[in-house]
C-alpha positions as CSV (number, residue, x, y, z in Angstrom):
1,X,-38.6,-11.1,1.7
2,X,-37.2,-14.3,3.2
3,X,-33.7,-15.7,2.9
4,X,-33.9,-16.3,-0.8
5,X,-34.8,-12.7,-1.5
6,X,-31.9,-11.5,0.6
7,X,-29.4,-13.8,-1.3
8,X,-30.7,-12.4,-4.6
9,X,-30.3,-8.9,-3.4
10,X,-26.7,-9.7,-2.2
11,X,-25.9,-11.2,-5.6
12,X,-27.2,-8.2,-7.5
13,X,-25.2,-5.8,-5.2
14,X,-22.0,-7.9,-5.7
15,X,-22.6,-8.0,-9.5
16,X,-23.1,-4.2,-9.6
17,X,-19.9,-3.7,-7.5
18,X,-17.9,-5.9,-9.8
19,X,-19.0,-4.0,-12.9
20,X,-17.8,-0.6,-11.4
21,X,-14.7,-1.7,-9.6
22,X,-11.7,-3.9,-9.6
23,X,-9.9,-6.2,-7.2
24,X,-6.2,-5.9,-7.7
25,X,-4.6,-5.2,-11.0
26,X,-2.2,-7.4,-13.0
27,X,1.4,-6.2,-12.9
28,X,2.8,-4.9,-16.2
29,X,4.8,-7.5,-18.1
30,X,8.0,-5.5,-17.3
31,X,7.5,-6.1,-13.6
32,X,8.2,-9.2,-11.4
33,X,5.9,-10.1,-8.5
34,X,7.9,-10.2,-5.3
35,X,6.2,-13.4,-4.2
36,X,6.7,-15.2,-7.6
37,X,9.5,-17.8,-8.0
38,X,11.4,-15.2,-10.1
39,X,10.9,-12.5,-7.4
40,X,12.1,-14.8,-4.7
41,X,15.2,-15.8,-6.7
42,X,16.0,-12.1,-7.3
43,X,15.6,-11.4,-3.6
44,X,17.8,-14.4,-2.7
45,X,20.5,-13.2,-5.1
46,X,20.4,-9.7,-3.6
47,X,20.7,-11.2,-0.1
48,X,23.6,-13.4,-1.2
49,X,25.4,-10.3,-2.6
50,X,24.7,-8.2,0.6
51,X,22.9,-5.7,-1.6
52,X,19.4,-6.0,0.1
53,X,20.3,-4.2,3.3
54,X,17.9,-1.2,2.7
55,X,15.0,-3.7,2.3
56,X,14.9,-4.6,6.0
57,X,14.5,-1.0,7.3
58,X,11.8,-0.4,4.7
59,X,10.0,-3.7,5.4
60,X,9.7,-2.7,9.1
61,X,7.9,0.5,8.1
62,X,5.6,-1.0,5.5
63,X,2.3,0.9,5.2
64,X,-0.6,0.5,2.8
65,X,-1.7,3.8,1.2
66,X,-4.8,5.3,2.6
67,X,-6.1,6.5,-0.8
68,X,-5.4,5.0,-4.2
69,X,-4.0,8.3,-5.4
70,X,-1.6,8.6,-2.4
71,X,0.9,5.9,-3.4
72,X,3.6,8.6,-3.5
73,X,2.7,9.8,0.0
74,X,2.7,6.3,1.4
75,X,6.2,5.7,-0.2
76,X,7.5,8.9,1.3
77,X,6.2,8.1,4.8
78,X,7.8,4.6,4.6
79,X,11.1,6.1,3.5
80,X,11.2,8.9,6.1
81,X,10.3,6.4,8.9
82,X,12.9,3.9,7.7
83,X,15.5,6.6,7.7
84,X,14.5,7.4,11.3
85,X,13.6,11.1,10.5
86,X,11.9,12.7,13.4
87,X,8.7,14.6,12.2
88,X,9.0,16.9,15.2
89,X,5.3,16.6,16.0
90,X,3.0,14.1,17.6
91,X,1.4,11.4,15.5
92,X,-0.7,9.6,18.2
93,X,-0.4,9.8,21.9
94,X,3.2,10.6,22.7
95,X,4.6,9.0,19.5
96,X,6.3,11.1,16.9
97,X,6.0,9.2,13.6
98,X,5.2,10.1,10.0
99,X,1.8,9.1,8.5
100,X,0.1,10.1,5.3
101,X,-2.3,12.4,7.0
102,X,0.6,14.5,8.4
103,X,1.8,15.4,4.9
104,X,0.2,18.5,3.3
105,X,-1.4,18.0,-0.1
106,X,-2.4,21.2,-1.8
107,X,-4.8,19.7,-4.3
108,X,-8.1,17.9,-3.5
109,X,-7.9,14.1,-3.8
110,X,-10.1,14.2,-7.0
111,X,-7.2,16.0,-8.8
112,X,-4.4,13.8,-7.6
């Protein structure tokens, strides 16, 4: 036991997790990171040309996908909420709002 044993156990657990998982993924070379200097320049240019208007409604509705395979559902939820589409049913409490769990997925997540 002791503190040294616990630290060794934590290091082994972390090493095992790193072997079987990943933290973030690099963007493909054809993509530009939004927070990079080039990404900021592109966004500034879009603002200057008044062609970034849809960004603001989408940014207000930003959501992180609940499951790695559900990126399409998260995108759909963001878009429907940004367009102020009423889902016609309750989300939480008295609020009507789209969330991923409200959308029906016919296949189990392991097949998505």
